[in-house]
C-alpha positions as MATLAB code, in Angstrom:
seq = 'MSTAAAAQAAIQQAIKASGAIVKIEANDFSHMLSKMDDGLVIEHQGKLFFKEYFQYSTSYKGFVFYCKSSERISIPSRLEKINAKQIWAPQ';
ca = [
      -8.951 -103.433  -14.294;
      -8.589 -106.516  -16.533;
      -6.037 -107.147  -18.943;
      -8.217 -106.399  -21.891;
      -9.344 -103.023  -20.466;
      -5.713 -102.374  -19.606;
      -4.546 -103.059  -23.224;
      -7.424 -101.035  -24.738;
      -6.309  -98.067  -22.386;
      -2.846  -98.321  -23.330;
      -3.913  -98.319  -27.177;
      -6.191  -95.134  -26.585;
      -3.220  -93.341  -24.856;
      -0.799  -94.264  -27.727;
      -3.334  -92.839  -30.402;
      -3.676  -89.803  -28.214;
       0.018  -89.105  -27.933;
       0.780  -89.550  -31.703;
      -1.794  -87.039  -32.515;
      -3.777  -86.828  -35.735;
      -2.508  -89.093  -38.637;
      -3.948  -88.544  -42.193;
      -4.475  -91.648  -44.246;
      -4.161  -90.470  -48.068;
      -4.018  -92.527  -51.388;
      -0.654  -93.230  -52.597;
      -1.077  -90.974  -55.861;
      -1.690  -87.972  -53.330;
       1.198  -88.950  -51.125;
       3.442  -88.986  -54.311;
       2.266  -85.485  -55.274;
       2.870  -84.326  -51.865;
       6.488  -85.351  -51.764;
       6.983  -83.472  -54.951;
       6.186  -80.296  -53.292;
       8.599  -80.770  -50.114;
      11.827  -79.235  -50.274;
      13.262  -81.508  -47.654;
      12.136  -83.821  -45.052;
      12.073  -87.407  -44.029;
      10.109  -90.120  -45.344;
       9.621  -93.545  -43.731;
       9.178  -96.492  -45.967;
       8.174 -100.103  -44.849;
       8.099 -103.071  -47.613;
       5.807 -105.951  -46.475;
       4.190 -109.138  -47.508;
       0.981 -110.364  -46.614;
       0.597 -114.123  -47.780;
       2.198 -113.818  -51.328;
       1.144 -110.158  -52.126;
       3.635 -107.356  -51.545;
       2.980 -103.937  -50.280;
       4.580 -100.609  -49.214;
       3.664  -98.333  -46.346;
       4.876  -94.570  -46.161;
       4.941  -91.917  -43.557;
       6.012  -88.442  -43.402;
       5.223  -85.129  -41.943;
       4.185  -82.225  -43.917;
       3.007  -78.361  -42.482;
       2.427  -79.974  -39.243;
       0.445  -82.967  -40.144;
       1.568  -86.821  -40.107;
       0.592  -88.205  -43.318;
       0.326  -92.073  -43.990;
      -0.321  -94.215  -47.017;
      -0.221  -97.795  -48.275;
       0.347  -98.712  -51.739;
       0.776 -102.071  -53.805;
       3.710 -100.312  -55.531;
       6.866  -98.708  -54.630;
       6.554  -94.875  -54.588;
       9.669  -93.015  -56.052;
      11.172  -90.701  -53.159;
      12.991  -87.544  -54.475;
      16.691  -87.676  -53.594;
      16.242  -84.433  -51.594;
      14.386  -86.128  -49.125;
      15.935  -88.450  -46.513;
      14.511  -91.966  -46.523;
      14.377  -94.397  -43.697;
      13.689  -98.282  -44.151;
      11.461  -99.113  -41.220;
      10.925 -102.452  -39.956;
       7.166 -101.782  -39.330;
       4.748  -98.728  -39.659;
       1.648  -98.708  -37.085;
      -1.093  -96.426  -37.927;
      -4.118  -96.685  -35.738;
      -7.463  -97.718  -37.886;
];
């Protein structure tokens, strides 16, 4: 197996292991957070060239949700927040 084929197989296996990841808009993510009683939100602040962006991930009702936003989303204090070095979501 070539190196490229092995890398592709590893990526496919990682996607299968992570399960379904639902990508939603930032306003929908924020609305979902407002309905959560408790939970964990992962936040990553990044920069591409000179443009800042934020990525978020959380689980809700058995699904993993992800969003990317140009503005920081307010996380309710009842939810735990972790700042991540990176969030990777399959495209």
